[in-house]
N, CA, C and O of each residue as an XYZ file, in Angstrom:
752
protein
N       2.615    136.159     85.112
C       3.398    134.939     85.285
C       3.763    134.724     86.750
O       3.663    133.611     87.266
N       4.185    135.795     87.412
C       4.544    135.684     88.817
C       3.561    136.515     89.648
O       3.952    137.237     90.565
N       2.262    136.390     89.296
C       1.212    137.165     89.944
C       1.038    136.726     91.392
O       1.237    135.558     91.727
N       0.665    137.677     92.249
C       0.432    137.319     93.655
C      -0.807    136.435     93.794
O      -1.748    136.537     93.007
N      -0.793    135.573     94.801
C      -1.963    134.767     95.092
C      -2.870    135.546     96.037
O      -2.647    136.737     96.252
N      -3.877    134.910     96.600
C      -4.843    135.592     97.464
C      -4.205    136.201     98.704
O      -4.726    137.172     99.252
N      -3.094    135.650     99.148
C      -2.429    136.162    100.347
C      -1.357    137.191     99.999
O      -0.649    137.663    100.888
N      -1.228    137.546     98.728
C      -0.253    138.540     98.310
C       1.133    137.979     98.043
O       2.061    138.739     97.766
N       1.290    136.659     98.120
C       2.588    136.040     97.877
C       2.701    135.702     96.387
O       1.806    135.068     95.827
N       3.785    136.118     95.750
C       3.953    135.766     94.342
C       3.898    134.248     94.148
O       4.366    133.481     94.989
N       3.314    133.839     93.022
C       3.119    132.423     92.724
C       4.432    131.640     92.799
O       4.466    130.534     93.339
N       5.498    132.206     92.264
C       6.790    131.508     92.254
C       7.292    131.280     93.680
O       7.779    130.194     93.996
N       7.181    132.286     94.537
C       7.618    132.135     95.937
C       6.785    131.084     96.655
O       7.316    130.293     97.435
N       5.483    131.074     96.395
C       4.599    130.093     97.026
C       4.984    128.687     96.587
O       5.008    127.760     97.396
N       5.283    128.535     95.305
C       5.683    127.218     94.800
C       7.036    126.789     95.386
O       7.224    125.620     95.723
N       7.961    127.722     95.505
C       9.260    127.411     96.110
C       9.088    126.969     97.557
O       9.719    126.007     97.996
N       8.231    127.675     98.300
C       7.980    127.317     99.693
C       7.312    125.940     99.771
O       7.624    125.142    100.655
N       6.405    125.676     98.853
C       5.739    124.369     98.825
C       6.740    123.259     98.580
O       6.693    122.221     99.241
N       7.650    123.468     97.632
C       8.698    122.470     97.358
C       9.551    122.264     98.602
O       9.828    121.125     98.981
N       9.973    123.359     99.245
C      10.799    123.248    100.459
C      10.081    122.475    101.556
O      10.688    121.635    102.220
N       8.798    122.750    101.752
C       8.041    122.078    102.814
C       7.833    120.589    102.514
O       7.939    119.755    103.414
N       7.542    120.258    101.267
C       7.367    118.848    100.915
C       8.693    118.098    101.037
O       8.742    116.988    101.567
N       9.761    118.712    100.542
C      11.094    118.093    100.673
C      11.419    117.881    102.148
O      11.901    116.815    102.531
N      11.160    118.887    102.972
C      11.455    118.778    104.402
C      10.638    117.660    105.032
O      11.162    116.890    105.837
N       9.372    117.562    104.679
C       8.509    116.535    105.268
C       8.988    115.131    104.896
O       9.068    114.252    105.754
N       9.303    114.924    103.626
C       9.747    113.595    103.177
C      11.098    113.245    103.787
O      11.292    112.140    104.293
N      12.031    114.194    103.735
C      13.360    113.916    104.266
C      13.342    113.761    105.787
O      14.084    112.943    106.332
N      12.520    114.520    106.459
C      12.432    114.402    107.916
C      11.875    113.051    108.327
O      12.337    112.452    109.298
N      10.895    112.579    107.600
C      10.344    111.252    107.860
C      11.446    110.201    107.733
O      11.624    109.357    108.611
N      12.175    110.271    106.630
C      13.250    109.298    106.406
C      14.348    109.417    107.458
O      14.809    108.404    107.985
N      14.772    110.636    107.768
C      15.843    110.826    108.750
C      15.407    110.388    110.143
O      16.212    109.843    110.899
N      14.147    110.618    110.491
C      13.646    110.179    111.787
C      13.716    108.663    111.933
O      14.114    108.151    112.979
N      13.330    107.958    110.888
C      13.366    106.487    110.907
C      14.806    105.984    110.912
O      15.152    105.093    111.688
N      15.638    106.549    110.054
C      17.039    106.122    109.960
C      17.760    106.347    111.286
O      18.530    105.495    111.729
N      17.511    107.496    111.922
C      18.179    107.796    113.194
C      17.844    106.758    114.258
O      18.721    106.333    115.009
N      16.582    106.348    114.324
C      16.185    105.344    115.318
C      16.861    104.010    115.021
O      17.382    103.359    115.927
N      16.853    103.610    113.770
C      17.464    102.329    113.413
C      18.966    102.340    113.703
O      19.517    101.348    114.181
N      19.625    103.465    113.414
C      21.055    103.569    113.711
C      21.316    103.583    115.216
O      22.283    102.987    115.690
N      20.452    104.263    115.960
C      20.634    104.338    117.411
C      20.483    102.966    118.061
O      21.113    102.694    119.083
N      19.668    102.114    117.487
C      19.414    100.791    118.071
C      20.350     99.713    117.513
O      20.478     98.637    118.097
N      20.989     99.998    116.406
C      21.840     98.994    115.745
C      23.015     98.592    116.632
O      23.708     99.440    117.195
N      23.220     97.297    116.744
C      24.368     96.769    117.468
C      24.310     96.904    118.976
O      25.307     96.650    119.652
N      23.179     97.295    119.517
C      23.067     97.451    120.970
C      22.771     96.099    121.626
O      22.113     95.235    121.048
N      23.270     95.950    122.827
C      23.012     94.727    123.592
C      21.580     94.750    124.106
O      20.906     95.779    124.044
N      21.120     93.610    124.616
C      19.775     93.546    125.178
C      19.609     94.520    126.343
O      18.555     95.137    126.500
N      20.647     94.652    127.149
C      20.594     95.575    128.294
C      20.454     97.018    127.797
O      19.659     97.791    128.332
N      21.229     97.371    126.775
C      21.153     98.727    126.232
C      19.786     98.986    125.595
O      19.223    100.070    125.748
N      19.257     97.998    124.885
C      17.946     98.158    124.260
C      16.839     98.311    125.300
O      15.861     99.023    125.070
N      16.994     97.640    126.448
C      15.992     97.757    127.503
C      15.969     99.156    128.108
O      14.938     99.602    128.612
N      17.099     99.843    128.059
C      17.164    101.209    128.578
C      16.480    102.199    127.633
O      16.159    103.322    128.022
N      16.260    101.768    126.383
C      15.616    102.636    125.390
C      14.105    102.406    125.397
O      13.628    101.351    125.815
N      13.368    103.399    124.931
C      11.928    103.180    124.766
C      11.696    102.080    123.722
O      12.581    101.810    122.910
N      10.531    101.450    123.735
C      10.238    100.434    122.720
C      10.352    101.023    121.306
O      10.134    102.217    121.104
N      10.693    100.179    120.345
C      10.911    100.620    118.965
C       9.748    101.445    118.409
O       9.995    102.513    117.848
N       8.496    101.004    118.535
C       7.413    101.829    117.970
C       7.343    103.227    118.578
O       7.095    104.204    117.871
N       7.559    103.320    119.875
C       7.533    104.629    120.546
C       8.688    105.488    120.044
O       8.510    106.675    119.769
N       9.870    104.890    119.926
C      11.027    105.635    119.412
C      10.763    106.137    118.000
O      11.074    107.283    117.677
N      10.193    105.287    117.163
C       9.911    105.686    115.779
C       8.918    106.841    115.727
O       9.134    107.826    115.021
N       7.844    106.715    116.468
C       6.812    107.757    116.448
C       7.367    109.082    116.958
O       7.190    110.116    116.314
N       8.033    109.060    118.101
C       8.557    110.315    118.652
C       9.655    110.899    117.774
O       9.725    112.116    117.598
N      10.503    110.054    117.226
C      11.583    110.546    116.365
C      11.031    111.175    115.097
O      11.508    112.226    114.669
N      10.041    110.552    114.498
C       9.455    111.107    113.274
C       8.752    112.433    113.576
O       8.893    113.390    112.816
N       8.007    112.498    114.665
C       7.333    113.758    115.020
C       8.362    114.862    115.266
O       8.224    115.972    114.752
N       9.388    114.554    116.051
C      10.424    115.552    116.342
C      11.151    115.983    115.070
O      11.409    117.172    114.879
N      11.482    115.037    114.207
C      12.214    115.396    112.989
C      11.329    116.175    112.022
O      11.819    117.056    111.315
N      10.031    115.864    111.979
C       9.112    116.635    111.128
C       9.036    118.080    111.608
O       9.081    119.007    110.799
N       8.924    118.273    112.902
C       8.863    119.641    113.449
C      10.153    120.388    113.103
O      10.107    121.515    112.609
N      11.291    119.767    113.361
C      12.580    120.422    113.073
C      12.735    120.693    111.576
O      13.150    121.783    111.184
N      12.406    119.713    110.744
C      12.558    119.875    109.300
C      11.679    120.965    108.728
O      12.116    121.731    107.870
N      10.440    121.042    109.197
C       9.529    122.075    108.692
C       9.968    123.453    109.168
O       9.875    124.425    108.418
N      10.446    123.549    110.405
C      10.983    124.831    110.876
C      12.175    125.271    110.024
O      12.292    126.443    109.664
N      13.048    124.330    109.709
C      14.203    124.643    108.854
C      13.724    125.150    107.495
O      14.247    126.137    106.977
N      12.731    124.473    106.918
C      12.221    124.874    105.602
C      11.577    126.261    105.640
O      11.636    127.004    104.660
N      10.972    126.602    106.758
C      10.345    127.916    106.879
C      11.356    129.030    107.133
O      11.124    130.180    106.758
N      12.469    128.694    107.766
C      13.463    129.702    108.146
C      14.524    129.936    107.070
O      14.881    131.079    106.783
N      15.021    128.857    106.480
C      16.145    128.970    105.550
C      15.692    128.828    104.099
O      14.905    127.934    103.786
N      16.176    129.695    103.210
C      15.823    129.598    101.786
C      16.711    128.555    101.072
O      17.553    128.896    100.241
N      16.495    127.294    101.420
C      17.385    126.237    100.934
C      17.333    126.065     99.420
O      18.358    125.797     98.793
N      16.154    126.215     98.829
C      16.051    126.118     97.372
C      16.834    127.223     96.682
O      17.520    126.989     95.687
N      16.723    128.422     97.220
C      17.451    129.572     96.670
C      18.967    129.346     96.784
O      19.718    129.620     95.848
N      19.397    128.843     97.943
C      20.824    128.569     98.136
C      21.303    127.485     97.164
O      22.396    127.585     96.607
N      20.485    126.457     96.965
C      20.851    125.381     96.046
C      20.974    125.875     94.620
O      21.921    125.529     93.914
N      20.005    126.692     94.193
C      20.060    127.241     92.828
C      21.273    128.150     92.656
O      21.925    128.123     91.612
N      21.581    128.952     93.671
C      22.737    129.849     93.589
C      24.037    129.047     93.487
O      24.927    129.388     92.708
N      24.134    127.988     94.274
C      25.324    127.135     94.226
C      25.448    126.459     92.861
O      26.538    126.391     92.292
N      24.339    125.967     92.346
C      24.345    125.320     91.030
C      24.717    126.327     89.943
O      25.462    125.996     89.020
N      24.205    127.544     90.047
C      24.526    128.579     89.053
C      26.021    128.909     89.073
O      26.641    129.100     88.027
N      26.589    128.973     90.287
C      28.030    129.246     90.391
C      28.857    128.138     89.745
O      29.953    128.378     89.238
N      28.317    126.927     89.771
C      29.013    125.790     89.165
C      28.676    125.649     87.676
O      29.150    124.728     87.012
N      27.858    126.566     87.163
C      27.495    126.527     85.751
C      26.494    125.428     85.408
O      26.463    124.946     84.276
N      25.688    125.039     86.366
C      24.704    123.978     86.133
C      23.313    124.585     85.974
O      22.906    125.452     86.747
N      22.603    124.117     84.969
C      21.251    124.602     84.706
C      20.258    123.460     84.763
O      20.571    122.329     84.390
N      19.035    123.771     85.241
C      18.022    122.717     85.265
C      17.625    122.348     83.842
O      17.693    123.202     82.958
N      17.231    121.167     83.597
C      16.944    120.059     84.479
C      18.054    119.019     84.502
O      17.765    117.835     84.677
N      19.268    119.398     84.339
C      20.356    118.427     84.229
C      20.738    117.739     85.527
O      20.403    118.188     86.623
N      21.445    116.646     85.365
C      21.927    115.869     86.509
C      22.859    116.713     87.378
O      22.763    116.693     88.605
N      23.759    117.455     86.732
C      24.695    118.295     87.481
C      23.929    119.303     88.344
O      24.279    119.528     89.503
N      22.890    119.904     87.774
C      22.081    120.857     88.539
C      21.461    120.185     89.758
O      21.554    120.704     90.870
N      20.838    119.046     89.555
C      20.167    118.350     90.652
C      21.168    117.964     91.737
O      20.899    118.148     92.924
N      22.320    117.430     91.335
C      23.321    117.002     92.313
C      23.833    118.170     93.155
O      24.029    118.031     94.363
N      24.046    119.307     92.524
C      24.560    120.474     93.247
C      23.447    121.174     94.024
O      23.654    121.601     95.160
N      22.287    121.290     93.422
C      21.149    121.952     94.054
C      20.761    121.286     95.381
O      20.283    121.966     96.290
N      20.956    119.991     95.502
C      20.547    119.253     96.709
C      21.548    119.363     97.865
O      21.236    118.957     98.984
N      22.722    119.896     97.618
C      23.753    119.958     98.667
C      23.333    120.831     99.853
O      23.369    120.352    100.987
N      22.933    122.099     99.640
C      22.549    122.907    100.809
C      21.373    122.312    101.580
O      21.376    122.308    102.811
N      20.379    121.814    100.870
C      19.223    121.219    101.545
C      19.658    120.050    102.413
O      19.226    119.919    103.559
N      20.510    119.206    101.863
C      20.979    118.033    102.607
C      21.774    118.441    103.842
O      21.511    117.951    104.940
N      22.728    119.323    103.670
C      23.591    119.709    104.791
C      22.811    120.401    105.909
O      22.898    120.001    107.070
N      22.059    121.426    105.562
C      21.344    122.191    106.586
C      20.287    121.318    107.257
O      20.183    121.294    108.483
N      19.512    120.607    106.458
C      18.446    119.778    107.022
C      19.010    118.671    107.914
O      18.491    118.428    109.003
N      20.047    118.013    107.466
C      20.608    116.907    108.244
C      21.183    117.402    109.569
O      20.929    116.804    110.614
N      21.946    118.478    109.536
C      22.514    119.008    110.775
C      21.412    119.524    111.696
O      21.432    119.250    112.896
N      20.460    120.259    111.154
C      19.408    120.858    111.981
C      18.486    119.806    112.595
O      17.907    120.033    113.657
N      18.349    118.679    111.945
C      17.503    117.615    112.491
C      18.305    116.696    113.403
O      17.864    116.372    114.505
N      19.472    116.281    112.950
C      20.202    115.251    113.695
C      20.790    115.741    115.017
O      20.807    114.990    115.992
N      21.268    116.977    115.070
C      21.856    117.468    116.325
C      20.851    117.520    117.473
O      21.097    116.910    118.513
N      19.734    118.224    117.324
C      18.807    118.266    118.461
C      18.132    116.921    118.739
O      17.895    116.576    119.896
N      17.826    116.172    117.698
C      17.161    114.889    117.930
C      18.074    113.899    118.632
O      17.633    113.158    119.511
N      19.331    113.883    118.253
C      20.254    112.973    118.936
C      20.443    113.408    120.388
O      20.620    112.564    121.266
N      20.408    114.709    120.649
C      20.527    115.208    122.021
C      19.327    114.760    122.857
O      19.490    114.313    123.992
N      18.135    114.878    122.298
C      16.924    114.463    123.015
C      16.964    112.965    123.300
O      16.688    112.532    124.419
N      17.303    112.188    122.297
C      17.354    110.729    122.464
C      18.410    110.330    123.489
O      18.172    109.466    124.333
N      19.563    110.957    123.413
C      20.636    110.621    124.343
C      20.265    111.042    125.760
O      20.598    110.344    126.719
N      19.587    112.160    125.902
C      19.170    112.609    127.234
C      18.201    111.601    127.855
O      18.271    111.324    129.053
N      17.306    111.061    127.046
C      16.369    110.050    127.548
C      17.116    108.799    127.998
O      16.844    108.261    129.072
N      18.050    108.339    127.180
C      18.813    107.137    127.522
C      19.744    107.403    128.701
O      19.907    106.542    129.566
N      20.351    108.574    128.744
C      21.311    108.924    129.786
C      20.653    108.916    131.162
O      21.259    108.509    132.153
N      19.411    109.370    131.203
C      18.693    109.395    132.478
C      18.421    108.007    133.036
O      18.185    107.856    134.235
N      18.452    107.000    132.183
C      18.171    105.632    132.619
C      19.428    104.836    132.940
O      19.340    103.700    133.405
N      20.597    105.421    132.696
C      21.847    104.715    132.975
C      22.044    104.665    134.481
O      22.048    105.695    135.157
N      22.206    103.458    134.993
C      22.390    103.283    136.426
C      23.813    102.789    136.672
O      24.054    101.602    136.892
N      24.732    103.728    136.628
C      26.145    103.404    136.845
C      26.694    104.404    137.845
O      26.300    105.570    137.840
N      27.606    103.956    138.705
C      28.180    104.897    139.674
C      28.942    106.035    138.989
O      28.926    107.174    139.456
N      29.594    105.720    137.903
C      30.349    106.770    137.212
C      29.891    106.846    135.754
O      30.461    106.206    134.870
N      28.859    107.638    135.534
C      28.349    107.833    134.176
C      29.376    108.611    133.369
O      30.033    109.512    133.890
N      29.513    108.258    132.091
C      30.369    109.087    131.235
C      29.714    110.468    131.067
O      28.502    110.600    131.241
N      30.491    111.474    130.738
C      29.906    112.812    130.554
C      28.845    112.787    129.447
O      29.028    112.150    128.410
N      27.740    113.489    129.687
C      26.628    113.504    128.738
C      27.058    114.014    127.366
O      26.745    113.395    126.349
N      27.770    115.133    127.332
C      28.156    115.734    126.051
C      29.026    114.770    125.247
O      28.881    114.679    124.028
N      29.925    114.052    125.913
C      30.782    113.088    125.210
C      29.938    111.956    124.621
O      30.163    111.536    123.486
N      28.976    111.468    125.391
C      28.101    110.401    124.875
C      27.267    110.903    123.700
O      27.143    110.231    122.677
N      26.702    112.087    123.865
C      25.823    112.646    122.832
C      26.586    112.891    121.527
O      26.196    112.396    120.469
N      27.667    113.653    121.612
C      28.408    113.977    120.392
C      29.077    112.740    119.793
O      29.220    112.636    118.575
N      29.486    111.805    120.651
C      30.067    110.554    120.145
C      29.069    109.771    119.316
O      29.412    109.265    118.248
N      27.845    109.667    119.792
C      26.779    108.972    119.052
C      26.415    109.739    117.786
O      26.210    109.136    116.732
N      26.334    111.056    117.880
C      25.956    111.883    116.732
C      26.990    111.772    115.608
O      26.626    111.649    114.438
N      28.268    111.814    115.959
C      29.329    111.730    114.958
C      29.295    110.376    114.236
O      29.576    110.302    113.040
N      28.956    109.326    114.952
C      28.867    108.000    114.332
C      27.702    107.952    113.347
O      27.818    107.345    112.282
N      26.587    108.582    113.690
C      25.402    108.542    112.841
C      25.466    109.524    111.670
O      24.833    109.294    110.639
N      26.216    110.605    111.814
C      26.210    111.679    110.826
C      26.540    111.232    109.397
O      25.802    111.598    108.482
N      27.589    110.475    109.161
C      27.870    110.091    107.762
C      26.712    109.314    107.120
O      26.388    109.528    105.951
N      26.102    108.422    107.883
C      24.989    107.635    107.343
C      23.786    108.524    107.026
O      23.154    108.373    105.980
N      23.476    109.444    107.931
C      22.322    110.302    107.701
C      22.579    111.299    106.573
O      21.664    111.622    105.816
N      23.803    111.786    106.453
C      24.126    112.697    105.341
C      23.978    112.001    103.993
O      23.366    112.544    103.074
N      24.533    110.811    103.877
C      24.450    110.075    102.612
C      22.993    109.749    102.288
O      22.544    109.945    101.159
N      22.264    109.253    103.277
C      20.854    108.907    103.044
C      20.054    110.140    102.643
O      19.258    110.081    101.706
N      20.253    111.247    103.336
C      19.520    112.471    103.022
C      19.852    112.973    101.618
O      18.962    113.420    100.895
N      21.113    112.903    101.231
C      21.508    113.375     99.904
C      20.886    112.508     98.811
O      20.351    113.030     97.833
N      20.954    111.207     98.972
C      20.366    110.306     97.971
C      18.861    110.545     97.859
O      18.319    110.612     96.756
N      18.194    110.673     98.998
C      16.751    110.930     98.989
C      16.453    112.257     98.303
O      15.537    112.338     97.485
N      17.211    113.290     98.625
C      16.987    114.608     98.017
C      17.160    114.560     96.504
O      16.346    115.115     95.765
N      18.211    113.902     96.047
C      18.469    113.811     94.601
C      17.340    113.046     93.901
O      16.946    113.403     92.791
N      16.827    112.013     94.536
C      15.780    111.213     93.909
C      14.404    111.886     93.936
O      13.647    111.786     92.970
N      14.080    112.568     95.032
C      12.723    113.115     95.141
C      12.572    114.545     94.635
O      11.471    114.945     94.258
N      13.649    115.324     94.616
C      13.491    116.736     94.252
C      12.930    116.934     92.850
O      12.055    117.784     92.683
N      13.380    116.203     91.832
C      12.782    116.423     90.510
C      11.290    116.084     90.473
O      10.513    116.750     89.789
N      10.905    115.066     91.196
C       9.493    114.653     91.223
C       8.648    115.712     91.915
O       7.578    116.072     91.424
N       9.119    116.211     93.047
C       8.372    117.225     93.806
C       8.281    118.523     93.013
O       7.221    119.147     92.962
N       9.378    118.928     92.401
C       9.392    120.163     91.612
C       8.379    120.075     90.478
O       7.655    121.035     90.213
N       8.326    118.935     89.816
C       7.360    118.767     88.713
C       5.932    118.761     89.252
O       5.047    119.385     88.665
N       5.700    118.068     90.354
C       4.353    117.976     90.921
C       3.817    119.347     91.343
O       2.624    119.621     91.211
N       4.701    120.199     91.847
C       4.301    121.532     92.289
C       4.155    122.487     91.110
O       3.473    123.507     91.209
N       4.799    122.150     89.992
C       4.705    122.996     88.813
C       5.734    124.098     88.775
O       5.535    125.121     88.120
N       6.823    123.898     89.467
C       7.908    124.867     89.499
C       8.867    124.549     88.363
O       9.011    123.384     87.990
N       9.517    125.546     87.812
C      10.507    125.298     86.762
C      11.671    124.517     87.305
O      11.781    124.338     88.518
N      12.524    124.056     86.458
C      13.689    123.290     86.904
C      13.576    121.863     86.462
O      13.020    121.588     85.399
N      14.088    120.947     87.247
C      14.030    119.550     86.848
C      12.584    119.160     86.538
O      11.675    119.446     87.317
N      12.389    118.523     85.430
C      11.050    118.248     84.936
C      10.565    116.843     85.249
O      10.028    116.169     84.369
N      10.737    116.395     86.456
C      10.194    115.120     86.902
C      11.031    113.938     86.490
O      11.855    114.032     85.580
N      10.822    112.838     87.153
C      11.588    111.640     86.870
C      13.021    111.846     87.292
O      13.352    112.840     87.938
N      13.863    110.913     86.928
C      15.259    111.069     87.298
C      15.896    112.200     86.502
O      15.457    112.489     85.389
N      16.921    112.844     87.050
C      17.596    113.905     86.326
C      18.172    113.366     85.019
O      18.481    112.180     84.906
N      18.310    114.246     84.042
C      18.890    113.815     82.770
C      20.227    113.169     83.001
O      21.036    113.655     83.791
N      20.458    112.093     82.325
C      21.702    111.339     82.498
C      21.505    110.156     83.402
O      22.291    109.209     83.371
N      20.439    110.195     84.228
C      20.170    109.066     85.124
C      19.044    108.201     84.564
O      18.750    107.136     85.108
N      18.410    108.656     83.475
C      17.263    107.933     82.954
C      17.650    106.817     81.993
O      16.789    106.063     81.539
N      18.901    106.709     81.689
C      19.354    105.647     80.786
C      20.140    104.626     81.589
O      21.078    104.971     82.308
N      19.754    103.385     81.461
C      20.465    102.328     82.208
C      21.565    101.747     81.381
O      22.271    100.848     81.838
């Protein structure tokens, strides 16, 4: 049942890693796009001119967030942490409660690990183009922008995780949520 594959990795571990990597890829794509849209929202024409063009920002943000997200998935056992948290709360798959709790560690770790460095890179690019005699401190600008974006990215990441995790788990053939919306969400 949990036989090793050709590389000596047990089938269950390989499937868990596959789920983590797919979740990271999908969520990183979404977070990369959302971060760019939030960074550009409400900016004046002068501020937008200091930024790279939208397509360039989107491409670089998605590439950077994919790299960060996949590294996070390879380093941290987010699925294991989610299952442990759900078990402590008495939630078992494939229920809605399990899915809602299981997605918390993935959302928190992934969002922080992606948004902090990416916002720093983006702010550093914009900061270098500011032509003012007295620039505000870089760290204040960076963390100020990051704090404004964080609630939006956390909510978006959590909703995406809750919606896609059952589908990905079923597609990979891992136990747990059996595809589609979690139980309790399938009835309108």
